[in-house]
N, C-alpha and C positions, 0 to 999 in steps of 0.2 A: 966509349967510342961503341961499344953494341948499342947505346941508345940513340947514337947520330945516326947510325945506319938502318935502324928502325925506325926512326921517324923519317928519315929520305925514302923508305920503302913505304911508310904508310903515306907520304905525300904524293908518290908516284901513282900508288893504287889509287887514292881519290882524284887524281887527275885523268886518269885514263878512264876511270868510273864516268867522269862528267864527260869526257871525250867521247864515249860509247851512248851515253843519255842523249848527248845533242843529236847524234844521227838517228838514233831511236825517236826522238821528238818529230824529226822530220819525214822519216819513214813510216814509222809505227811498225817496224821491223822486230818480232821478238828475239831474233838472234842479237842484236843491241841491246837489247833490254836483257837479256841473261848474260851476257859480256859485262854489262854495266853493274849488275848484282852480284858475279863472282868477283870484279875487282873491289867493290864495296865490302862485301864479305871479308875479304882476306885484309882490305884497311883495317875495319873495327878489330878482326883478329889481331893484328899486329899492336895496336893502341891496348887492346885488354894485355897481351903478353906483356908488353913492356910497364903497363900499370901494375901488375900484378907481382913485378920482381920475379918471375918464373923462369929459372933459367934453364929447366930441363923441358926440351921443347919435345921430348918424346913419350908424352903422356897420351893415351888413345883421344883425349877429348881433342889435341893440336890436331891429329890425324882425321878426325871425323869433321873437323869445320875445314880443313883444306880439302877433304875429300868431297864435301859439300861444294867448296867453289870450284874443283876441276871437274866436277861432274856437271855443274850447269855449263860449262865450257863445252864439254862432251855432247850434253844435251842440245845445246843450241846447234854444234856443226852436224850432229845426226838428224836433227831436226829438218835443217836446210837442206839438208842432202837426199831426205827422202822423198820418194815420190809425192807429189799431191794426190791426195783423195779427192775424188768428183764430187763436186757441191750437187750435181743434179740426181743423184743414186744411182745412176747406172753402172 
């Protein structure tokens, strides 16, 4: 049952990543690219976790991968909401 749920999470992560990639292609906004990368990393992480048959998800490596994925989401939100720098140098 755990593999079934992991497979569903992997599929959903990749579908969401493709969804954000479609918006990134049309707008070229890095916000969507960061979200797509985050969900792609999460999907690959779930595949690797399922294939290694590692039931203990409390190792530091699992937390670091998730920290990277969630950090990309936080960075995308912060970058989108920070005031834009003036390009004319004034």
